[in-house]
N, C-alpha and C positions, 0 to 999 in steps of 0.2 A: 169079828164083826159077824154076827147074825142077823138075818132079817125076818120078820114074822108079821103075821097077822093079827089083829084084836079087836074086840069089840068092848064098849063102855058097857060098864055095869050099871043098872038100873034096878034097884030093891034089890040087891045081889044076884041079878041075872043078867046075861051078857044081851044086850040088846042094839038093835039098828044095825047097820052096815058095818063092816070090818074095815080097818083100817092099818097101813103098814108102817111099822116100827122098826127101829134097829135096837140090838142089846149085846152087850158082852158077856152076859149072864146065858146059864145053862138053864133053858125052859122050853116046856114041852106043853101040849094042848092041854089046857083046863087050869094050867098055873095062874095065878093073879099076879099082876105087873102093876106099877104105878110109873106113870109119866112126869115129867118136869113139873106140873102145876098141881100133882099130888092126886091127880084122878086115878081109880082104879079101872083095871081093864082085866078081860080075860082072854087069855092066848088061845085062838079057835085053828082047829087043822085045815088050812087053806093055803093053796099054792102062791107064793109071792111071785109077782110079774118082775123079774129082774130088769127086763128090758124097759121098765118103766123108772125103776131105781137109777141105773146108767143115765136115762135120759135127765130125769129131775135132778140127780148128785147124790150119791149116798152120803155126803156131810150135810143134807140140807132136810133127810128123813129125820122125824123125831125119834129121841131116844127113850126109852121106858129100863126100869131095873127091877130086880125082883122084890 
């Protein structure tokens, strides 16, 4: 399981703040992923705070797929 940061796409451009997601796919910054609701997001090159993930619970972090 990998954790990443991604931003929602608005008019095909990443906008707003970045959110933490988990995935089993091999993704890289710039890749487009889809969340469980069907929203498109762009993977960004930001560091994931693993302390936050451990506190919140890795199983409760939203999942995305390529």
